[in-house]
Jmol script that loads the backbone (N, CA, C; Angstrom):
load data "model"
ATOM      1  N   MET A   1      98.089  51.044 122.790  1.00  0.00           N
ATOM      2  CA  MET A   1      99.400  51.589 123.399  1.00  0.00           C
ATOM      3  C   MET A   1      99.024  52.967 123.722  1.00  0.00           C
ATOM      4  N   LEU A   2      99.659  53.327 124.687  1.00  0.00           N
ATOM      5  CA  LEU A   2      99.793  54.663 125.307  1.00  0.00           C
ATOM      6  C   LEU A   2     100.548  55.582 124.593  1.00  0.00           C
ATOM      7  N   GLY A   3      99.886  56.913 123.924  1.00  0.00           N
ATOM      8  CA  GLY A   3     100.477  57.776 123.566  1.00  0.00           C
ATOM      9  C   GLY A   3     101.313  58.863 124.062  1.00  0.00           C
ATOM     10  N   HIS A   4     100.854  59.351 125.142  1.00  0.00           N
ATOM     11  CA  HIS A   4     101.555  60.479 126.060  1.00  0.00           C
ATOM     12  C   HIS A   4     100.617  60.953 126.819  1.00  0.00           C
ATOM     13  N   ILE A   5     101.445  61.421 127.808  1.00  0.00           N
ATOM     14  CA  ILE A   5     100.597  62.041 129.078  1.00  0.00           C
ATOM     15  C   ILE A   5     101.081  63.617 129.070  1.00  0.00           C
ATOM     16  N   ARG A   6     100.149  64.535 129.403  1.00  0.00           N
ATOM     17  CA  ARG A   6     100.802  65.992 129.499  1.00  0.00           C
ATOM     18  C   ARG A   6     101.063  66.435 130.802  1.00  0.00           C
ATOM     19  N   VAL A   7     101.993  66.743 131.409  1.00  0.00           N
ATOM     20  CA  VAL A   7     102.514  67.244 132.539  1.00  0.00           C
ATOM     21  C   VAL A   7     103.214  68.633 132.366  1.00  0.00           C
ATOM     22  N   LEU A   8     102.853  69.067 133.755  1.00  0.00           N
ATOM     23  CA  LEU A   8     103.448  70.626 133.975  1.00  0.00           C
ATOM     24  C   LEU A   8     104.899  70.945 134.018  1.00  0.00           C
ATOM     25  N   ASP A   9     105.576  69.952 134.712  1.00  0.00           N
ATOM     26  CA  ASP A   9     106.979  70.087 134.836  1.00  0.00           C
ATOM     27  C   ASP A   9     107.587  68.811 134.187  1.00  0.00           C
ATOM     28  N   LEU A  10     108.200  69.005 133.021  1.00  0.00           N
ATOM     29  CA  LEU A  10     108.492  67.758 132.393  1.00  0.00           C
ATOM     30  C   LEU A  10     109.759  67.077 132.871  1.00  0.00           C
ATOM     31  N   GLU A  11     110.682  67.818 133.295  1.00  0.00           N
ATOM     32  CA  GLU A  11     111.960  67.277 134.259  1.00  0.00           C
ATOM     33  C   GLU A  11     111.479  66.493 135.275  1.00  0.00           C
ATOM     34  N   ALA A  12     110.811  67.103 136.148  1.00  0.00           N
ATOM     35  CA  ALA A  12     110.541  66.691 137.572  1.00  0.00           C
ATOM     36  C   ALA A  12     109.439  65.158 137.307  1.00  0.00           C
ATOM     37  N   SER A  13     108.742  65.201 136.102  1.00  0.00           N
ATOM     38  CA  SER A  13     107.822  64.149 135.684  1.00  0.00           C
ATOM     39  C   SER A  13     108.810  63.123 135.175  1.00  0.00           C
ATOM     40  N   LEU A  14     109.541  63.392 134.573  1.00  0.00           N
ATOM     41  CA  LEU A  14     110.589  62.508 133.869  1.00  0.00           C
ATOM     42  C   LEU A  14     111.202  61.815 135.015  1.00  0.00           C
ATOM     43  N   GLN A  15     111.779  62.496 135.929  1.00  0.00           N
ATOM     44  CA  GLN A  15     112.259  61.771 137.190  1.00  0.00           C
ATOM     45  C   GLN A  15     111.434  60.915 138.030  1.00  0.00           C
ATOM     46  N   PHE A  16     110.227  61.407 138.285  1.00  0.00           N
ATOM     47  CA  PHE A  16     109.322  60.730 138.840  1.00  0.00           C
ATOM     48  C   PHE A  16     109.187  59.389 138.303  1.00  0.00           C
ATOM     49  N   TYR A  17     108.676  59.101 137.181  1.00  0.00           N
ATOM     50  CA  TYR A  17     108.420  58.095 136.425  1.00  0.00           C
ATOM     51  C   TYR A  17     109.688  56.862 136.433  1.00  0.00           C
ATOM     52  N   LEU A  18     110.915  57.616 136.113  1.00  0.00           N
ATOM     53  CA  LEU A  18     112.204  56.689 136.160  1.00  0.00           C
ATOM     54  C   LEU A  18     112.312  56.283 137.421  1.00  0.00           C
ATOM     55  N   THR A  19     112.220  56.827 138.467  1.00  0.00           N
ATOM     56  CA  THR A  19     112.220  56.650 139.834  1.00  0.00           C
ATOM     57  C   THR A  19     110.996  55.577 140.465  1.00  0.00           C
ATOM     58  N   ALA A  20     109.896  55.792 140.195  1.00  0.00           N
ATOM     59  CA  ALA A  20     108.773  55.092 140.532  1.00  0.00           C
ATOM     60  C   ALA A  20     108.624  53.773 139.807  1.00  0.00           C
ATOM     61  N   LEU A  21     108.998  53.629 138.519  1.00  0.00           N
ATOM     62  CA  LEU A  21     109.108  52.419 137.679  1.00  0.00           C
ATOM     63  C   LEU A  21     110.259  51.502 137.493  1.00  0.00           C
ATOM     64  N   SER A  22     111.455  52.104 138.205  1.00  0.00           N
ATOM     65  CA  SER A  22     112.662  51.536 138.228  1.00  0.00           C
ATOM     66  C   SER A  22     112.657  49.950 138.518  1.00  0.00           C
ATOM     67  N   HIS A  23     111.868  49.533 139.375  1.00  0.00           N
ATOM     68  CA  HIS A  23     111.706  48.392 139.802  1.00  0.00           C
ATOM     69  C   HIS A  23     111.119  47.316 138.816  1.00  0.00           C
ATOM     70  N   LEU A  24     110.541  48.070 137.861  1.00  0.00           N
ATOM     71  CA  LEU A  24     109.666  47.374 136.832  1.00  0.00           C
ATOM     72  C   LEU A  24     110.605  47.304 135.742  1.00  0.00           C
ATOM     73  N   SER A  25     111.828  47.625 135.749  1.00  0.00           N
ATOM     74  CA  SER A  25     112.861  47.395 134.649  1.00  0.00           C
ATOM     75  C   SER A  25     112.808  48.464 133.782  1.00  0.00           C
ATOM     76  N   TYR A  26     111.835  49.714 134.033  1.00  0.00           N
ATOM     77  CA  TYR A  26     111.744  50.669 133.112  1.00  0.00           C
ATOM     78  C   TYR A  26     113.064  51.832 133.364  1.00  0.00           C
ATOM     79  N   LYS A  27     114.105  51.693 132.474  1.00  0.00           N
ATOM     80  CA  LYS A  27     115.300  52.340 132.703  1.00  0.00           C
ATOM     81  C   LYS A  27     115.179  53.792 131.961  1.00  0.00           C
ATOM     82  N   GLU A  28     114.435  53.788 130.591  1.00  0.00           N
ATOM     83  CA  GLU A  28     114.290  54.782 129.874  1.00  0.00           C
ATOM     84  C   GLU A  28     112.870  55.114 129.539  1.00  0.00           C
ATOM     85  N   MET A  29     112.791  56.015 129.182  1.00  0.00           N
ATOM     86  CA  MET A  29     111.384  56.756 128.914  1.00  0.00           C
ATOM     87  C   MET A  29     110.739  56.308 127.637  1.00  0.00           C
ATOM     88  N   ARG A  30     111.027  55.182 127.035  1.00  0.00           N
ATOM     89  CA  ARG A  30     110.610  54.890 125.747  1.00  0.00           C
ATOM     90  C   ARG A  30     109.010  53.961 125.812  1.00  0.00           C
ATOM     91  N   PHE A  31     108.693  53.967 127.097  1.00  0.00           N
ATOM     92  CA  PHE A  31     107.428  53.234 127.243  1.00  0.00           C
ATOM     93  C   PHE A  31     106.456  54.374 127.497  1.00  0.00           C
ATOM     94  N   LEU A  32     106.667  55.531 127.579  1.00  0.00           N
ATOM     95  CA  LEU A  32     105.812  56.785 127.907  1.00  0.00           C
ATOM     96  C   LEU A  32     106.563  57.690 127.503  1.00  0.00           C
ATOM     97  N   ALA A  33     105.552  58.684 126.812  1.00  0.00           N
ATOM     98  CA  ALA A  33     105.993  59.955 126.248  1.00  0.00           C
ATOM     99  C   ALA A  33     105.182  61.136 127.475  1.00  0.00           C
ATOM    100  N   LEU A  34     106.233  61.835 127.489  1.00  0.00           N
ATOM    101  CA  LEU A  34     105.509  63.013 128.416  1.00  0.00           C
ATOM    102  C   LEU A  34     105.610  64.432 127.751  1.00  0.00           C
ATOM    103  N   ARG A  35     104.620  65.133 127.546  1.00  0.00           N
ATOM    104  CA  ARG A  35     104.651  66.238 126.899  1.00  0.00           C
ATOM    105  C   ARG A  35     104.263  67.398 127.878  1.00  0.00           C
ATOM    106  N   GLN A  36     105.022  68.551 127.503  1.00  0.00           N
ATOM    107  CA  GLN A  36     104.627  69.687 128.189  1.00  0.00           C
ATOM    108  C   GLN A  36     103.553  70.254 128.168  1.00  0.00           C
ATOM    109  N   TYR A  37     102.567  70.532 129.042  1.00  0.00           N
ATOM    110  CA  TYR A  37     101.099  70.885 129.113  1.00  0.00           C
ATOM    111  C   TYR A  37     101.251  72.550 129.175  1.00  0.00           C
ATOM    112  N   THR A  38     100.668  73.149 128.304  1.00  0.00           N
ATOM    113  CA  THR A  38     100.576  74.644 127.952  1.00  0.00           C
ATOM    114  C   THR A  38      98.921  74.829 127.971  1.00  0.00           C
ATOM    115  N   PRO A  39      98.342  75.807 128.738  1.00  0.00           N
ATOM    116  CA  PRO A  39      96.957  76.287 128.764  1.00  0.00           C
ATOM    117  C   PRO A  39      96.836  77.180 127.342  1.00  0.00           C
ATOM    118  N   GLY A  40      95.887  76.660 126.708  1.00  0.00           N
ATOM    119  CA  GLY A  40      95.310  77.410 125.442  1.00  0.00           C
ATOM    120  C   GLY A  40      94.012  77.089 125.057  1.00  0.00           C
ATOM    121  N   ASP A  41      93.642  77.543 123.795  1.00  0.00           N
ATOM    122  CA  ASP A  41      92.109  77.086 123.334  1.00  0.00           C
ATOM    123  C   ASP A  41      91.952  75.912 123.437  1.00  0.00           C
ATOM    124  N   GLN A  42      92.850  74.863 123.016  1.00  0.00           N
ATOM    125  CA  GLN A  42      92.426  73.617 122.898  1.00  0.00           C
ATOM    126  C   GLN A  42      92.140  72.801 124.403  1.00  0.00           C
ATOM    127  N   ASN A  43      92.403  73.744 125.227  1.00  0.00           N
ATOM    128  CA  ASN A  43      92.025  73.056 126.824  1.00  0.00           C
ATOM    129  C   ASN A  43      91.397  73.879 127.448  1.00  0.00           C
ATOM    130  N   GLY A  44      90.477  75.071 126.997  1.00  0.00           N
ATOM    131  CA  GLY A  44      89.849  75.810 127.531  1.00  0.00           C
ATOM    132  C   GLY A  44      90.672  76.814 128.773  1.00  0.00           C
ATOM    133  N   TYR A  45      92.062  76.986 128.536  1.00  0.00           N
ATOM    134  CA  TYR A  45      92.965  77.536 129.019  1.00  0.00           C
ATOM    135  C   TYR A  45      93.063  77.080 130.668  1.00  0.00           C
ATOM    136  N   ALA A  46      92.734  75.947 130.932  1.00  0.00           N
ATOM    137  CA  ALA A  46      92.778  75.131 132.148  1.00  0.00           C
ATOM    138  C   ALA A  46      94.194  75.349 132.746  1.00  0.00           C
ATOM    139  N   GLU A  47      94.635  75.386 133.959  1.00  0.00           N
ATOM    140  CA  GLU A  47      95.563  75.816 134.460  1.00  0.00           C
ATOM    141  C   GLU A  47      96.589  74.548 134.603  1.00  0.00           C
ATOM    142  N   LYS A  48      95.939  73.479 134.420  1.00  0.00           N
ATOM    143  CA  LYS A  48      96.712  72.105 134.754  1.00  0.00           C
ATOM    144  C   LYS A  48      96.062  70.802 133.762  1.00  0.00           C
ATOM    145  N   PRO A  49      96.732  70.083 133.296  1.00  0.00           N
ATOM    146  CA  PRO A  49      95.956  68.967 132.587  1.00  0.00           C
ATOM    147  C   PRO A  49      94.928  67.994 133.379  1.00  0.00           C
ATOM    148  N   THR A  50      93.851  67.534 132.807  1.00  0.00           N
ATOM    149  CA  THR A  50      93.074  66.694 133.407  1.00  0.00           C
ATOM    150  C   THR A  50      93.768  65.375 133.727  1.00  0.00           C
ATOM    151  N   PRO A  51      93.584  65.058 134.929  1.00  0.00           N
ATOM    152  CA  PRO A  51      94.145  63.591 135.305  1.00  0.00           C
ATOM    153  C   PRO A  51      93.715  62.595 134.642  1.00  0.00           C
ATOM    154  N   VAL A  52      94.680  61.538 134.487  1.00  0.00           N
ATOM    155  CA  VAL A  52      94.075  60.379 133.813  1.00  0.00           C
ATOM    156  C   VAL A  52      94.642  59.243 134.663  1.00  0.00           C
ATOM    157  N   TYR A  53      94.277  57.881 134.480  1.00  0.00           N
ATOM    158  CA  TYR A  53      94.406  56.471 135.283  1.00  0.00           C
ATOM    159  C   TYR A  53      95.291  55.735 134.384  1.00  0.00           C
ATOM    160  N   ILE A  54      96.422  55.251 134.773  1.00  0.00           N
ATOM    161  CA  ILE A  54      97.352  54.481 133.940  1.00  0.00           C
ATOM    162  C   ILE A  54      97.813  53.386 134.949  1.00  0.00           C
ATOM    163  N   SER A  55      97.845  52.129 134.210  1.00  0.00           N
ATOM    164  CA  SER A  55      98.141  50.973 135.061  1.00  0.00           C
ATOM    165  C   SER A  55      99.286  50.244 134.453  1.00  0.00           C
ATOM    166  N   PHE A  56     100.066  49.776 135.247  1.00  0.00           N
ATOM    167  CA  PHE A  56     101.454  48.906 134.748  1.00  0.00           C
ATOM    168  C   PHE A  56     101.200  47.421 135.395  1.00  0.00           C
ATOM    169  N   TYR A  57     101.642  46.562 134.511  1.00  0.00           N
ATOM    170  CA  TYR A  57     101.876  45.090 135.036  1.00  0.00           C
ATOM    171  C   TYR A  57     103.077  44.921 135.746  1.00  0.00           C
ATOM    172  N   ALA A  58     103.168  44.113 136.812  1.00  0.00           N
ATOM    173  CA  ALA A  58     104.078  43.503 137.523  1.00  0.00           C
ATOM    174  C   ALA A  58     104.456  42.041 137.458  1.00  0.00           C
ATOM    175  N   LYS A  59     105.534  41.633 137.236  1.00  0.00           N
ATOM    176  CA  LYS A  59     105.738  39.986 136.889  1.00  0.00           C
ATOM    177  C   LYS A  59     105.693  39.501 138.279  1.00  0.00           C
ATOM    178  N   GLU A  60     106.079  40.070 139.351  1.00  0.00           N
ATOM    179  CA  GLU A  60     106.083  39.836 140.960  1.00  0.00           C
ATOM    180  C   GLU A  60     105.338  40.637 141.928  1.00  0.00           C
ATOM    181  N   ARG A  61     104.868  39.964 142.722  1.00  0.00           N
ATOM    182  CA  ARG A  61     104.044  40.888 143.937  1.00  0.00           C
ATOM    183  C   ARG A  61     105.039  41.897 144.497  1.00  0.00           C
ATOM    184  N   ARG A  62     106.290  41.309 144.954  1.00  0.00           N
ATOM    185  CA  ARG A  62     107.265  42.410 145.493  1.00  0.00           C
ATOM    186  C   ARG A  62     107.346  43.845 144.680  1.00  0.00           C
ATOM    187  N   LEU A  63     107.322  43.502 143.463  1.00  0.00           N
ATOM    188  CA  LEU A  63     107.649  44.774 142.588  1.00  0.00           C
ATOM    189  C   LEU A  63     106.401  45.818 143.026  1.00  0.00           C
ATOM    190  N   VAL A  64     105.266  45.324 143.043  1.00  0.00           N
ATOM    191  CA  VAL A  64     104.338  46.339 143.595  1.00  0.00           C
ATOM    192  C   VAL A  64     104.540  47.113 144.774  1.00  0.00           C
ATOM    193  N   ASP A  65     105.021  46.172 145.664  1.00  0.00           N
ATOM    194  CA  ASP A  65     105.463  46.776 146.919  1.00  0.00           C
ATOM    195  C   ASP A  65     106.508  47.760 146.578  1.00  0.00           C
ATOM    196  N   GLU A  66     107.713  47.460 145.694  1.00  0.00           N
ATOM    197  CA  GLU A  66     108.570  48.571 145.672  1.00  0.00           C
ATOM    198  C   GLU A  66     108.329  49.735 144.765  1.00  0.00           C
ATOM    199  N   PHE A  67     107.062  49.359 143.803  1.00  0.00           N
ATOM    200  CA  PHE A  67     106.902  50.433 143.181  1.00  0.00           C
ATOM    201  C   PHE A  67     106.151  51.692 144.152  1.00  0.00           C
ATOM    202  N   HIS A  68     105.364  51.173 145.304  1.00  0.00           N
ATOM    203  CA  HIS A  68     104.681  52.168 145.956  1.00  0.00           C
ATOM    204  C   HIS A  68     105.439  52.866 146.880  1.00  0.00           C
ATOM    205  N   VAL A  69     106.796  52.222 147.403  1.00  0.00           N
ATOM    206  CA  VAL A  69     107.673  52.956 148.233  1.00  0.00           C
ATOM    207  C   VAL A  69     108.629  53.897 147.384  1.00  0.00           C
ATOM    208  N   ALA A  70     108.742  53.245 145.926  1.00  0.00           N
ATOM    209  CA  ALA A  70     109.732  54.433 145.054  1.00  0.00           C
ATOM    210  C   ALA A  70     108.720  55.397 144.879  1.00  0.00           C
ATOM    211  N   GLY A  71     107.670  55.195 144.446  1.00  0.00           N
ATOM    212  CA  GLY A  71     106.780  56.269 144.066  1.00  0.00           C
ATOM    213  C   GLY A  71     106.662  57.368 145.128  1.00  0.00           C
ATOM    214  N   ILE A  72     106.429  57.044 146.382  1.00  0.00           N
ATOM    215  CA  ILE A  72     106.202  58.132 147.313  1.00  0.00           C
ATOM    216  C   ILE A  72     107.492  58.808 147.512  1.00  0.00           C
ATOM    217  N   LYS A  73     108.750  57.853 147.576  1.00  0.00           N
ATOM    218  CA  LYS A  73     110.144  58.516 147.531  1.00  0.00           C
ATOM    219  C   LYS A  73     110.316  59.698 146.567  1.00  0.00           C
ATOM    220  N   ALA A  74     109.553  59.146 145.239  1.00  0.00           N
ATOM    221  CA  ALA A  74     110.057  60.183 144.298  1.00  0.00           C
ATOM    222  C   ALA A  74     108.998  61.459 144.297  1.00  0.00           C
ATOM    223  N   GLY A  75     108.046  61.614 145.261  1.00  0.00           N
ATOM    224  CA  GLY A  75     107.171  62.716 145.478  1.00  0.00           C
ATOM    225  C   GLY A  75     105.761  62.547 145.341  1.00  0.00           C
ATOM    226  N   GLY A  76     105.239  61.306 144.837  1.00  0.00           N
ATOM    227  CA  GLY A  76     103.874  61.034 144.684  1.00  0.00           C
ATOM    228  C   GLY A  76     103.445  60.793 146.205  1.00  0.00           C
ATOM    229  N   LYS A  77     102.047  60.500 146.458  1.00  0.00           N
ATOM    230  CA  LYS A  77     101.310  60.329 147.431  1.00  0.00           C
ATOM    231  C   LYS A  77     100.726  59.211 147.551  1.00  0.00           C
ATOM    232  N   ASP A  78     100.380  58.362 148.764  1.00  0.00           N
ATOM    233  CA  ASP A  78      99.951  57.076 148.873  1.00  0.00           C
ATOM    234  C   ASP A  78      98.427  57.197 148.332  1.00  0.00           C
ATOM    235  N   ASN A  79      97.766  56.179 147.370  1.00  0.00           N
ATOM    236  CA  ASN A  79      96.501  56.573 147.050  1.00  0.00           C
ATOM    237  C   ASN A  79      95.977  55.207 147.060  1.00  0.00           C
ATOM    238  N   GLY A  80      96.745  54.267 147.807  1.00  0.00           N
ATOM    239  CA  GLY A  80      96.195  52.809 148.083  1.00  0.00           C
ATOM    240  C   GLY A  80      97.517  52.110 148.290  1.00  0.00           C
ATOM    241  N   LYS A  81      97.692  51.522 149.530  1.00  0.00           N
ATOM    242  CA  LYS A  81      98.898  50.803 149.868  1.00  0.00           C
ATOM    243  C   LYS A  81      98.751  49.584 149.036  1.00  0.00           C
ATOM    244  N   PRO A  82      99.925  48.822 149.188  1.00  0.00           N
ATOM    245  CA  PRO A  82     100.092  47.568 148.415  1.00  0.00           C
ATOM    246  C   PRO A  82      99.193  46.528 148.995  1.00  0.00           C
ATOM    247  N   GLY A  83      98.276  45.761 148.428  1.00  0.00           N
ATOM    248  CA  GLY A  83      97.171  44.639 148.803  1.00  0.00           C
ATOM    249  C   GLY A  83      96.340  44.284 147.739  1.00  0.00           C
ATOM    250  N   VAL A  84      95.753  43.099 148.318  1.00  0.00           N
ATOM    251  CA  VAL A  84      94.647  42.632 147.473  1.00  0.00           C
ATOM    252  C   VAL A  84      93.313  43.231 147.517  1.00  0.00           C
ATOM    253  N   ARG A  85      92.898  43.483 146.248  1.00  0.00           N
ATOM    254  CA  ARG A  85      91.733  43.972 145.984  1.00  0.00           C
ATOM    255  C   ARG A  85      90.744  43.285 145.715  1.00  0.00           C
ATOM    256  N   PRO A  86      89.269  43.574 146.196  1.00  0.00           N
ATOM    257  CA  PRO A  86      88.033  42.582 146.067  1.00  0.00           C
ATOM    258  C   PRO A  86      87.639  42.492 144.653  1.00  0.00           C
ATOM    259  N   TRP A  87      87.870  43.353 143.647  1.00  0.00           N
ATOM    260  CA  TRP A  87      87.354  43.175 142.371  1.00  0.00           C
ATOM    261  C   TRP A  87      87.592  42.137 141.240  1.00  0.00           C
ATOM    262  N   MET A  88      88.661  41.405 141.847  1.00  0.00           N
ATOM    263  CA  MET A  88      89.356  40.375 141.027  1.00  0.00           C
ATOM    264  C   MET A  88      90.032  39.539 141.794  1.00  0.00           C
ATOM    265  N   GLU A  89      89.945  38.139 141.617  1.00  0.00           N
ATOM    266  CA  GLU A  89      90.656  37.168 142.365  1.00  0.00           C
ATOM    267  C   GLU A  89      92.179  37.352 142.361  1.00  0.00           C
ATOM    268  N   GLY A  90      93.154  37.505 143.217  1.00  0.00           N
ATOM    269  CA  GLY A  90      94.458  37.666 143.134  1.00  0.00           C
ATOM    270  C   GLY A  90      94.945  39.067 142.409  1.00  0.00           C
ATOM    271  N   TYR A  91      94.147  40.090 142.587  1.00  0.00           N
ATOM    272  CA  TYR A  91      94.390  41.180 142.019  1.00  0.00           C
ATOM    273  C   TYR A  91      95.107  41.990 143.118  1.00  0.00           C
ATOM    274  N   TYR A  92      96.734  42.030 143.139  1.00  0.00           N
ATOM    275  CA  TYR A  92      97.405  42.613 144.170  1.00  0.00           C
ATOM    276  C   TYR A  92      98.063  44.106 143.409  1.00  0.00           C
ATOM    277  N   THR A  93      97.647  45.077 144.014  1.00  0.00           N
ATOM    278  CA  THR A  93      97.956  46.405 143.497  1.00  0.00           C
ATOM    279  C   THR A  93      98.560  47.361 144.513  1.00  0.00           C
ATOM    280  N   ALA A  94      98.917  48.356 143.990  1.00  0.00           N
ATOM    281  CA  ALA A  94      99.059  49.690 144.800  1.00  0.00           C
ATOM    282  C   ALA A  94      99.125  50.845 144.034  1.00  0.00           C
ATOM    283  N   TYR A  95      98.570  52.065 144.353  1.00  0.00           N
ATOM    284  CA  TYR A  95      98.455  53.299 143.611  1.00  0.00           C
ATOM    285  C   TYR A  95      99.435  54.387 144.191  1.00  0.00           C
ATOM    286  N   VAL A  96      99.846  55.332 143.248  1.00  0.00           N
ATOM    287  CA  VAL A  96     100.639  56.486 143.725  1.00  0.00           C
ATOM    288  C   VAL A  96     100.273  57.442 142.447  1.00  0.00           C
ATOM    289  N   PRO A  97      99.548  58.474 142.825  1.00  0.00           N
ATOM    290  CA  PRO A  97      99.407  59.643 142.048  1.00  0.00           C
ATOM    291  C   PRO A  97     101.018  60.226 141.449  1.00  0.00           C
ATOM    292  N   ASP A  98     101.274  60.659 140.452  1.00  0.00           N
ATOM    293  CA  ASP A  98     102.139  61.445 139.849  1.00  0.00           C
ATOM    294  C   ASP A  98     102.136  62.711 140.196  1.00  0.00           C
ATOM    295  N   LEU A  99     103.031  63.536 139.768  1.00  0.00           N
ATOM    296  CA  LEU A  99     103.161  64.860 140.161  1.00  0.00           C
ATOM    297  C   LEU A  99     101.809  65.825 139.769  1.00  0.00           C
ATOM    298  N   ASP A 100     101.203  65.322 138.836  1.00  0.00           N
ATOM    299  CA  ASP A 100     100.087  66.079 138.172  1.00  0.00           C
ATOM    300  C   ASP A 100      98.804  65.367 138.529  1.00  0.00           C
ATOM    301  N   GLU A 101      98.953  64.424 139.500  1.00  0.00           N
ATOM    302  CA  GLU A 101      97.758  63.850 140.019  1.00  0.00           C
ATOM    303  C   GLU A 101      96.923  62.834 139.029  1.00  0.00           C
ATOM    304  N   ASN A 102      97.814  62.284 138.281  1.00  0.00           N
ATOM    305  CA  ASN A 102      97.421  61.222 137.423  1.00  0.00           C
ATOM    306  C   ASN A 102      97.821  59.727 138.167  1.00  0.00           C
ATOM    307  N   ASN A 103      96.400  59.022 138.563  1.00  0.00           N
ATOM    308  CA  ASN A 103      96.865  57.948 139.214  1.00  0.00           C
ATOM    309  C   ASN A 103      97.414  56.847 138.606  1.00  0.00           C
ATOM    310  N   ILE A 104      98.434  56.517 139.253  1.00  0.00           N
ATOM    311  CA  ILE A 104      99.320  55.418 138.638  1.00  0.00           C
ATOM    312  C   ILE A 104      99.112  53.990 139.480  1.00  0.00           C
ATOM    313  N   GLU A 105      98.728  52.892 138.678  1.00  0.00           N
ATOM    314  CA  GLU A 105      98.648  51.710 139.303  1.00  0.00           C
ATOM    315  C   GLU A 105      99.740  50.664 139.098  1.00  0.00           C
ATOM    316  N   VAL A 106     100.321  49.942 139.974  1.00  0.00           N
ATOM    317  CA  VAL A 106     100.914  48.648 139.193  1.00  0.00           C
ATOM    318  C   VAL A 106     100.170  47.529 139.987  1.00  0.00           C
ATOM    319  N   VAL A 107     100.030  46.562 139.110  1.00  0.00           N
ATOM    320  CA  VAL A 107      99.324  45.484 139.676  1.00  0.00           C
ATOM    321  C   VAL A 107     100.077  44.067 139.153  1.00  0.00           C
ATOM    322  N   HIS A 108      99.637  43.259 140.035  1.00  0.00           N
ATOM    323  CA  HIS A 108     100.221  41.942 139.889  1.00  0.00           C
ATOM    324  C   HIS A 108      99.041  40.912 140.162  1.00  0.00           C
ATOM    325  N   PHE A 109      98.771  39.974 139.121  1.00  0.00           N
ATOM    326  CA  PHE A 109      97.748  39.171 139.364  1.00  0.00           C
ATOM    327  C   PHE A 109      98.353  37.852 139.988  1.00  0.00           C
ATOM    328  N   ALA A 110      98.226  37.737 141.603  1.00  0.00           N
ATOM    329  CA  ALA A 110      98.488  36.970 142.126  1.00  0.00           C
ATOM    330  C   ALA A 110      97.961  35.496 142.201  1.00  0.00           C
ATOM    331  N   THR A 111      98.772  34.348 142.432  1.00  0.00           N
ATOM    332  CA  THR A 111      98.374  32.965 142.323  1.00  0.00           C
ATOM    333  C   THR A 111      98.700  32.390 143.961  1.00  0.00           C
ATOM    334  N   GLU A 112      98.201  31.458 144.106  1.00  0.00           N
ATOM    335  CA  GLU A 112      98.387  30.542 145.203  1.00  0.00           C
ATOM    336  C   GLU A 112     100.062  30.432 145.575  1.00  0.00           C
ATOM    337  N   THR A 113     100.770  30.460 144.712  1.00  0.00           N
ATOM    338  CA  THR A 113     101.974  30.174 144.718  1.00  0.00           C
ATOM    339  C   THR A 113     102.943  31.424 145.101  1.00  0.00           C
ATOM    340  N   ASP A 114     102.293  32.504 144.823  1.00  0.00           N
ATOM    341  CA  ASP A 114     103.088  33.864 145.276  1.00  0.00           C
ATOM    342  C   ASP A 114     103.355  34.064 146.731  1.00  0.00           C
ATOM    343  N   ASP A 115     104.302  34.876 147.143  1.00  0.00           N
ATOM    344  CA  ASP A 115     104.379  34.888 148.465  1.00  0.00           C
ATOM    345  C   ASP A 115     103.681  35.887 149.125  1.00  0.00           C
TER     346      ASP A 115
END
end "model"
wireframe off; spacefill off
backbone 0.3
color backbone group
């Protein structure tokens, strides 16, 4: 289970995630805790948090496409357009980094019956 992600701008990050993941039925932030990042002894006074990689599962292929559009609309950048990836059969995914450069993936494990 995911604990939390440290972000620079709590409110902007909250809006990013709510918008980007809205098509996956995430309407509240109960699935993910965002914490305000503050440079200090514990992180070597780094100006921003170290990016992480987070993957969410989608029940339908179209939800991957919708995430990609919504994530970019919310301020993210394209880091991999929706499509099948070669590392696993039927691995249909898209990537959009959040506002702190955490790489967010939404993946659907496609079957022959998917559109």
